[in-house]
C-alpha positions as CSV (number, residue, x, y, z in Angstrom):
1,X,130.0,158.1,-34.2
2,X,131.4,161.2,-32.3
3,X,132.9,164.3,-33.6
4,X,134.3,167.4,-31.8
5,X,132.4,170.4,-31.7
6,X,135.2,171.9,-34.0
7,X,134.8,169.2,-36.6
8,X,131.7,169.3,-36.8
9,X,131.7,173.0,-37.6
10,X,134.2,172.6,-40.1
11,X,131.9,170.1,-41.7
12,X,128.9,172.2,-41.8
13,X,131.2,174.7,-43.9
14,X,132.2,172.1,-46.2
15,X,135.7,172.1,-45.1
16,X,135.8,168.6,-43.6
17,X,134.1,165.7,-45.7
18,X,136.0,162.7,-44.1
19,X,136.6,161.1,-40.9
20,X,138.4,157.7,-40.3
21,X,137.9,155.0,-37.4
22,X,139.1,152.3,-36.3
23,X,136.3,149.6,-36.0
24,X,135.7,145.6,-35.5
25,X,132.6,146.3,-37.7
26,X,131.5,149.1,-39.3
27,X,129.2,151.6,-36.6
28,X,127.4,153.2,-39.5
29,X,126.2,153.0,-42.9
30,X,125.8,154.5,-46.0
31,X,122.7,157.1,-45.4
32,X,122.9,157.0,-41.4
33,X,121.9,160.5,-40.1
34,X,123.7,161.3,-37.1
35,X,121.8,163.8,-34.4
36,X,124.5,166.4,-33.6
37,X,125.1,169.7,-31.7
38,X,125.0,171.5,-35.1
39,X,122.4,169.6,-36.6
40,X,122.0,166.4,-39.0
41,X,125.6,164.6,-40.3
42,X,124.9,162.1,-43.3
43,X,126.9,159.3,-44.2
44,X,127.6,158.8,-47.8
45,X,130.5,156.3,-48.0
46,X,131.8,153.7,-45.5
47,X,134.8,151.5,-46.8
48,X,137.3,149.3,-44.9
49,X,140.9,150.5,-46.3
50,X,144.8,150.1,-45.2
51,X,146.4,152.6,-43.9
52,X,148.8,153.2,-46.6
53,X,146.2,154.1,-49.0
54,X,145.4,157.4,-46.9
55,X,146.8,160.3,-48.7
56,X,147.7,164.3,-47.3
57,X,144.6,165.3,-49.3
58,X,142.1,162.7,-47.1
59,X,144.0,163.5,-44.0
60,X,143.3,167.3,-44.8
61,X,139.8,166.4,-45.9
62,X,139.4,165.0,-42.1
63,X,140.5,168.0,-40.4
64,X,144.4,166.7,-39.9
65,X,147.6,168.8,-40.9
66,X,149.1,165.3,-42.7
67,X,148.8,161.5,-42.9
68,X,151.3,161.4,-39.8
69,X,148.9,163.4,-37.6
70,X,145.9,161.3,-38.5
71,X,147.7,158.0,-37.8
72,X,148.8,159.0,-34.7
73,X,145.0,160.4,-33.7
74,X,144.1,156.6,-34.6
75,X,146.9,154.7,-33.1
76,X,147.2,151.0,-32.7
77,X,144.0,148.8,-32.3
78,X,144.8,145.1,-32.5
79,X,141.9,143.5,-34.1
80,X,140.2,146.5,-35.3
81,X,140.0,147.5,-38.9
82,X,140.3,150.8,-40.4
83,X,137.6,152.7,-42.2
84,X,137.3,155.7,-44.3
85,X,133.8,157.6,-43.7
86,X,132.6,160.2,-46.0
87,X,130.2,162.3,-44.3
88,X,128.1,165.6,-45.4
89,X,125.7,168.3,-43.1
90,X,122.6,167.5,-43.8
91,X,120.5,170.5,-42.3
92,X,119.1,171.4,-39.2
93,X,118.3,168.9,-36.7
94,X,114.0,168.5,-37.1
95,X,113.7,167.5,-33.7
96,X,114.8,171.3,-32.7
97,X,111.8,173.0,-34.4
98,X,109.6,170.3,-32.9
99,X,110.7,170.8,-29.4
100,X,109.9,174.2,-29.7
101,X,106.4,173.6,-30.8
102,X,104.1,174.2,-27.8
103,X,100.9,174.8,-29.5
104,X,99.4,171.0,-29.0
105,X,96.4,170.9,-31.1
106,X,94.0,168.2,-29.9
107,X,95.1,165.6,-33.0
108,X,98.7,166.2,-31.9
109,X,98.1,165.9,-28.6
110,X,96.0,162.5,-29.0
111,X,99.0,161.4,-31.5
112,X,101.5,161.9,-28.6
113,X,99.6,160.1,-26.1
114,X,98.9,157.2,-28.4
115,X,102.7,157.2,-29.2
116,X,103.7,157.1,-25.1
117,X,101.2,154.4,-24.8
118,X,103.0,152.1,-27.3
119,X,106.3,152.8,-25.5
120,X,104.9,151.9,-22.3
121,X,103.0,148.9,-23.4
122,X,106.4,147.4,-25.0
123,X,108.1,148.0,-21.7
124,X,107.7,145.7,-18.5
125,X,106.4,148.1,-16.7
126,X,104.9,152.2,-17.9
127,X,107.6,154.6,-17.7
128,X,107.1,157.5,-20.1
129,X,105.1,159.8,-18.0
130,X,107.2,159.1,-14.9
131,X,110.1,159.9,-16.4
132,X,109.1,163.1,-17.9
133,X,107.4,164.3,-14.5
134,X,110.8,163.6,-12.7
135,X,112.7,165.5,-15.7
136,X,110.2,168.3,-15.0
137,X,110.9,167.9,-11.3
138,X,114.6,167.7,-11.2
139,X,116.1,169.2,-14.5
140,X,120.1,169.5,-15.1
141,X,120.3,166.3,-12.5
142,X,123.1,163.5,-13.7
143,X,120.8,161.1,-15.5
144,X,122.7,158.2,-13.0
145,X,120.7,159.8,-9.8
146,X,117.3,160.1,-12.0
147,X,117.6,156.7,-13.0
148,X,118.4,155.4,-9.1
149,X,115.3,157.1,-8.2
150,X,113.4,155.3,-11.0
151,X,114.9,151.7,-10.1
152,X,116.7,151.4,-13.5
153,X,120.0,151.2,-14.9
154,X,121.4,154.4,-16.2
155,X,122.2,153.2,-19.7
156,X,118.4,151.9,-19.9
157,X,117.5,155.3,-18.8
158,X,119.3,157.1,-20.8
159,X,118.0,155.2,-24.2
160,X,114.7,156.0,-22.6
161,X,115.3,159.6,-22.5
162,X,116.7,159.3,-26.2
163,X,113.5,158.3,-27.3
164,X,111.3,160.8,-25.7
165,X,113.9,163.3,-27.1
166,X,113.6,162.0,-30.8
167,X,109.6,163.1,-30.0
168,X,110.5,166.3,-29.1
169,X,109.8,166.0,-25.4
170,X,113.3,166.4,-23.8
171,X,116.3,168.4,-24.2
172,X,119.8,167.1,-23.2
173,X,121.9,170.0,-20.6
174,X,125.5,169.9,-20.2
175,X,124.0,167.8,-17.0
176,X,121.3,166.0,-17.1
177,X,117.9,167.1,-19.0
178,X,115.1,169.3,-19.1
179,X,111.7,168.8,-20.7
180,X,111.4,171.3,-23.8
181,X,108.1,173.6,-24.2
182,X,106.5,170.5,-26.1
183,X,107.1,168.4,-23.1
184,X,106.0,171.2,-20.4
185,X,103.0,171.7,-22.7
186,X,102.0,168.0,-22.8
187,X,102.6,167.1,-19.5
188,X,100.5,170.2,-18.4
189,X,98.0,168.6,-20.6
190,X,98.0,165.3,-19.3
191,X,97.8,166.5,-15.6
192,X,94.7,168.6,-16.8
193,X,93.0,165.7,-17.9
194,X,93.5,163.5,-14.6
195,X,92.3,166.1,-12.8
196,X,89.2,166.5,-15.1
197,X,89.1,162.9,-14.6
198,X,89.3,162.5,-18.5
């Protein structure tokens, strides 16, 4: 579920707390927390409605000047239902603080390696360290190019990077990615262990 930056900022200020979408089935549910550019946005209500149930107050709460403007944005989508989604700002993205934490204690380092090992074990071939190394070597590079270098589909590569981002190891840029301070510290520690034969 995507929002413009302007809408996200309005949600943070409390000026917007509704969204309307046309979906074949709900894409979110109550309790879903969306990671956005401004932090966490939580879904507090999801309801299928008819267009005639939307009033001007609802449109204003969704950031529109009125019902007509809202319905124009939604357009016509045969086969899709209209959903009313209530949202609220739920605080800063915890991944931001995590990725800035480059002070990896021994337990934190060991725990991160265990998590990466599990991710590798669940895949056809190990990929976590190779992906981190590639991003370190080629920051701000199109995901499609990085995916091609690894020999995987772009969508699959992006999904993998999102998992690394959830661990605070990578950051998304306008184009491509880079390692976070935490990711750099982890990769440096891994390389030191390899050189020392651990």
